[in-house]
C-alpha positions as CSV (number, residue, x, y, z in Angstrom):
1,M,-25.8,-0.3,-10.8
2,P,-23.0,-2.9,-10.7
3,Q,-22.3,-4.9,-7.6
4,L,-18.6,-4.2,-7.8
5,S,-16.4,-1.3,-8.9
6,I,-12.8,-2.3,-9.6
7,I,-10.3,0.6,-9.6
8,I,-6.8,0.5,-11.0
9,P,-4.7,3.6,-10.7
10,V,-2.1,4.0,-13.5
11,Y,0.8,6.1,-14.5
12,N,2.7,5.0,-17.6
13,R,2.0,1.3,-17.1
14,A,1.6,0.2,-20.7
15,H,4.5,-2.3,-20.1
16,C,2.8,-4.2,-17.3
17,I,-0.9,-3.5,-17.0
18,S,-1.8,-6.5,-19.1
19,R,-1.2,-8.9,-16.3
20,A,-3.4,-6.9,-13.9
21,L,-6.2,-6.9,-16.4
22,A,-5.8,-10.6,-17.1
23,S,-6.2,-11.3,-13.3
24,V,-9.4,-9.2,-13.3
25,R,-10.8,-11.3,-16.1
26,D,-9.8,-14.5,-14.3
27,Q,-11.9,-13.6,-11.2
28,G,-15.1,-15.0,-12.8
29,V,-17.2,-12.2,-11.2
30,G,-19.7,-11.0,-13.8
31,D,-21.4,-7.9,-12.3
32,F,-18.7,-5.3,-12.1
33,E,-17.3,-2.1,-13.7
34,L,-13.6,-1.5,-14.3
35,I,-12.4,2.0,-13.9
36,I,-8.9,3.2,-14.7
37,G,-7.7,6.2,-12.7
38,D,-5.1,7.7,-15.0
39,D,-2.5,9.9,-13.3
40,A,-1.7,11.9,-16.5
41,S,0.1,9.1,-18.3
42,T,2.2,10.0,-21.3
43,D,2.5,6.5,-22.7
44,D,0.0,4.0,-24.3
45,T,-1.5,2.7,-21.1
46,W,-5.1,3.6,-22.1
47,E,-4.7,2.1,-25.6
48,V,-3.6,-1.2,-24.0
49,V,-6.6,-1.1,-21.7
50,R,-9.0,-0.3,-24.5
51,R,-7.7,-3.2,-26.6
52,E,-7.7,-5.7,-23.8
53,F,-10.7,-4.6,-21.8
54,P,-13.1,-2.6,-24.1
55,S,-15.7,-2.1,-21.4
56,A,-13.3,-0.3,-19.1
57,R,-14.0,3.3,-18.1
58,L,-11.4,6.1,-18.0
59,A,-11.1,8.8,-15.3
60,R,-8.1,10.9,-16.2
61,L,-6.2,13.6,-14.3
62,Q,-4.7,16.4,-16.3
63,T,-1.5,16.7,-14.1
64,N,0.5,14.0,-12.3
65,S,-0.8,14.1,-8.7
66,G,-0.1,10.7,-7.1
67,A,-1.9,7.4,-6.5
68,A,-4.4,8.8,-4.1
69,A,-5.6,11.4,-6.6
70,A,-5.7,8.7,-9.3
71,R,-7.9,6.4,-7.1
72,N,-10.1,9.4,-6.0
73,V,-10.8,10.5,-9.6
74,A,-12.0,6.9,-10.3
75,L,-14.0,6.7,-7.1
76,R,-15.9,9.8,-8.1
77,I,-17.5,8.0,-11.0
78,A,-17.7,4.5,-9.4
79,T,-21.2,3.2,-8.8
80,G,-20.7,-0.2,-7.3
81,E,-21.9,-1.4,-3.9
82,Y,-18.4,-2.7,-3.2
83,L,-15.0,-1.1,-4.1
84,A,-12.0,-3.2,-5.1
85,F,-8.5,-1.8,-5.6
86,L,-5.6,-3.2,-7.6
87,D,-2.3,-1.6,-8.4
88,S,-1.4,-1.7,-12.1
89,D,1.7,-3.8,-11.5
90,D,0.1,-6.4,-9.3
91,E,-2.3,-9.3,-9.8
92,W,-5.2,-11.0,-8.1
93,L,-5.2,-14.8,-7.8
94,P,-8.3,-16.7,-9.0
95,G,-11.1,-16.7,-6.6
96,K,-10.0,-13.6,-4.6
97,L,-13.0,-11.4,-5.2
98,A,-15.5,-14.3,-4.8
99,A,-14.0,-15.2,-1.4
100,Q,-14.1,-11.6,-0.2
101,L,-17.7,-11.0,-1.5
102,D,-18.8,-14.2,0.2
103,Y,-17.3,-13.1,3.5
104,L,-18.7,-9.6,3.4
105,E,-22.2,-10.8,2.5
106,K,-22.1,-13.2,5.5
107,H,-20.7,-10.5,7.8
108,P,-22.6,-7.3,7.3
109,E,-20.9,-5.8,10.3
110,V,-17.5,-5.8,8.5
111,A,-16.7,-2.8,6.3
112,A,-13.6,-4.0,4.6
113,C,-12.1,-7.4,3.8
114,A,-8.4,-7.7,2.8
115,T,-6.3,-10.9,2.2
116,S,-2.9,-12.2,2.7
117,H,-0.6,-12.1,-0.3
118,I,2.5,-13.4,-2.1
119,Y,5.4,-11.0,-2.6
120,Q,7.4,-11.7,-5.8
121,M,10.9,-10.2,-6.0
122,R,12.5,-9.1,-9.2
123,D,14.7,-12.2,-9.3
124,G,11.6,-14.4,-9.3
125,R,11.8,-15.5,-5.6
126,R,8.4,-15.5,-3.8
127,R,7.5,-15.1,-0.2
128,E,4.1,-15.8,1.3
129,V,2.9,-13.1,3.6
130,I,0.3,-14.7,5.8
131,V,-1.6,-12.2,7.9
132,E,-3.0,-13.1,11.2
133,N,-6.3,-11.3,11.7
134,S,-6.4,-8.8,14.4
135,P,-9.4,-7.9,16.7
136,E,-8.0,-4.3,16.9
137,W,-6.9,-3.2,13.5
138,S,-7.4,0.4,14.6
139,V,-4.3,-0.1,16.8
140,R,-2.3,-2.6,14.8
141,L,-2.5,-0.4,11.6
142,Q,-0.8,2.4,13.5
143,S,2.6,0.8,13.3
144,G,2.3,-1.5,10.4
145,Q,0.1,-2.6,7.5
146,P,0.8,-6.3,7.1
147,F,-1.8,-6.8,4.4
148,H,-1.3,-4.9,1.1
149,G,-3.6,-1.9,1.3
150,A,-3.4,-1.0,-2.3
151,S,-4.2,-4.4,-4.0
152,S,-6.0,-6.6,-1.5
153,P,-8.9,-4.8,0.2
154,L,-12.5,-5.1,-0.9
155,V,-14.4,-2.2,0.8
156,R,-18.1,-1.4,1.2
157,R,-19.3,1.8,-0.3
158,G,-20.5,2.8,3.2
159,A,-16.9,2.9,4.4
160,L,-16.1,5.5,1.7
161,E,-19.1,7.5,2.7
162,S,-18.0,7.3,6.4
163,V,-14.3,8.3,6.1
164,G,-14.1,10.1,2.8
165,M,-11.6,9.9,-0.1
166,Q,-7.9,9.0,0.1
167,D,-5.7,11.8,1.3
168,E,-4.1,13.4,-1.7
169,S,-1.5,15.2,0.4
170,L,0.1,11.8,1.0
171,R,2.1,10.8,-2.1
172,V,3.2,7.7,-0.1
173,L,1.3,5.9,2.7
174,E,-2.0,7.0,1.2
175,D,-3.6,3.5,1.2
176,W,-2.3,2.8,4.7
177,D,-3.8,6.0,6.0
178,W,-7.1,5.2,4.4
179,M,-7.3,1.7,5.8
180,L,-6.4,3.0,9.3
181,R,-9.2,5.6,9.1
182,I,-11.6,2.9,8.1
183,A,-10.5,0.7,11.0
184,Q,-10.9,3.6,13.4
185,K,-14.6,3.7,12.6
186,Q,-15.6,0.3,11.4
187,R,-14.5,-3.4,11.4
188,V,-11.8,-4.7,9.1
189,H,-11.2,-8.4,8.5
190,V,-8.3,-10.1,6.7
191,L,-8.6,-13.5,5.1
192,P,-5.6,-15.8,5.7
193,E,-5.4,-17.1,2.2
194,P,-2.8,-15.4,0.0
195,L,-5.0,-14.2,-2.8
196,A,-3.0,-11.3,-4.3
197,L,0.4,-11.4,-6.0
198,I,2.4,-8.3,-5.2
199,H,5.4,-7.5,-7.5
200,E,8.5,-5.8,-6.2
201,N,8.9,-2.4,-7.8
202,S,11.2,0.5,-7.4
203,P,11.4,2.1,-4.0
204,S,9.1,5.0,-3.3
205,N,10.3,8.5,-4.0
206,A,12.4,9.2,-0.8
207,D,11.4,12.9,-0.6
208,F,7.7,12.0,-0.9
209,T,8.2,9.3,1.8
210,F,9.8,11.8,4.2
211,L,7.0,14.4,3.8
212,S,4.3,11.7,3.9
213,T,5.8,10.2,7.1
214,E,5.7,13.6,8.8
215,R,2.1,14.2,7.6
216,F,0.9,10.7,8.6
217,L,2.4,10.9,12.1
218,A,0.9,14.4,12.7
219,K,-2.5,13.2,11.5
220,H,-2.7,10.2,13.8
221,D,-0.6,11.3,16.8
222,K,-3.7,11.7,19.0
223,A,-4.7,8.1,18.2
224,F,-1.2,6.9,19.0
225,S,-1.3,8.7,22.3
226,S,-4.7,7.3,23.3
227,V,-3.1,3.8,23.4
228,G,-0.2,4.9,25.7
229,A,3.0,6.9,25.7
230,A,5.3,3.9,25.2
231,H,3.1,2.7,22.2
232,R,3.3,6.2,20.7
233,R,7.1,6.3,20.9
234,D,7.3,2.8,19.3
235,V,5.0,3.7,16.5
236,I,6.8,6.9,15.6
237,S,10.1,5.0,15.8
238,Q,8.8,2.4,13.4
239,H,7.7,5.0,10.8
240,W,11.1,6.7,10.9
241,E,12.8,3.3,10.5
242,N,10.6,2.8,7.4
243,A,11.6,6.2,6.0
244,A,15.3,5.4,6.7
245,R,14.9,2.2,4.7
246,C,13.6,4.1,1.7
247,F,16.5,6.6,1.8
248,F,19.0,3.7,2.1
249,R,17.5,1.9,-0.9
250,H,18.1,5.1,-2.9
251,S,21.7,5.2,-1.6
252,R,20.9,8.5,0.2
253,N,22.7,7.3,3.3
254,R,23.1,10.7,5.0
255,E,19.4,11.3,5.0
256,G,18.8,7.7,5.9
257,M,21.0,8.0,8.9
258,A,19.1,11.1,10.0
259,C,15.9,9.1,10.0
260,V,17.6,6.3,11.9
261,V,18.6,8.9,14.6
262,R,15.0,10.0,14.8
263,S,13.8,6.4,15.1
264,L,16.3,5.7,17.9
265,A,15.5,8.9,19.7
266,F,11.9,7.8,20.1
267,S,12.5,4.2,21.0
268,P,16.2,3.2,21.3
269,A,15.5,-0.5,22.2
270,R,12.6,-1.2,19.9
271,N,14.6,-2.8,17.1
272,P,18.4,-3.2,17.6
273,A,18.8,-3.8,13.9
274,V,18.1,-0.1,13.3
275,A,21.3,0.8,15.1
276,A,23.2,-1.8,13.1
277,A,22.3,0.0,9.9
278,M,24.3,3.1,10.9
279,P,27.8,1.7,10.6
280,L,26.9,0.1,7.2
281,A,25.6,3.4,6.0
282,F,28.7,5.2,7.2
283,I,31.0,2.7,5.5
284,D,29.0,3.1,2.2
285,G,29.2,6.8,2.5
286,M,33.0,6.8,3.1
287,L,34.0,4.1,0.5
288,G,31.2,4.5,-2.1
289,T,30.2,0.9,-1.5
290,Q,26.6,-0.4,-1.4
291,F,26.7,-2.9,1.4
292,L,23.5,-1.7,3.1
293,R,21.6,-1.6,-0.2
294,R,22.6,-5.2,-1.0
295,V,21.5,-6.3,2.4
296,L,18.2,-4.6,2.0
297,K,17.7,-6.2,-1.5
298,S,18.6,-9.7,-0.2
299,R,15.8,-9.3,2.4
300,G,13.3,-8.1,-0.1
301,G,13.1,-4.6,1.5
302,Y,11.1,-5.9,4.4
303,S,13.5,-4.8,7.2
304,I,16.3,-2.5,7.7
305,I,19.0,-5.2,7.6
């Protein structure tokens, strides 16, 4: 039984998976298995993997079902004591796994260890995202996931056994939901060092984002309420702001404005920038311009304006 199972979900990633595989090789960790969870790719992804990483194992879905399903099909054959996740378009920096393994072995009470990361935009600009560790991730993860839940966590097998697989009904937010469920039952720790390189990609499917937001909020509403009514309103407002951002990035301004209205209805004063997005979206809708999208792009998609 290997110490570590590394899981990479893929869908038509022949053009970029080589850098993810190279970053796995550069970790210098010997006792591991690499499992590719293939979400019914139609390109040469698996041929690239076999050529560059002959020892990799394949777990393949017959129909395209989303990242959660791709991770889950790989998890079902994983045998490692620890589970590491890496998106196929991202990279780990050297020493990431060693640092996380060292921390978890010294802290048996911690179920999952994530890291800070570097966010690389398409134009080559980079931004360090340094995460301050929280004593209450079960609360902090309700409104935001400051660490990258798909490419930075190293998780004990016991956490999987405690909370179960990722929720395949969530085509978006699935990694966030899983980390929140882990934090609700066990301890999570985040290393401050930026040890993952996250590449900007296309915005999530807006329709999936809308449906997943509704599902996520319904699943965790009781947990939001347990912290307090004002906290619940702020959390729901934040998630509808996130959904609005996704629609705006797709230039679907009418639907984005509807999400802004939802966000403001729950917490009008939480983030004044949300209200500022409405006139920009209106102007774009009337004139066919893309002012709001350009603003979002200039800020790397991290906030609404």
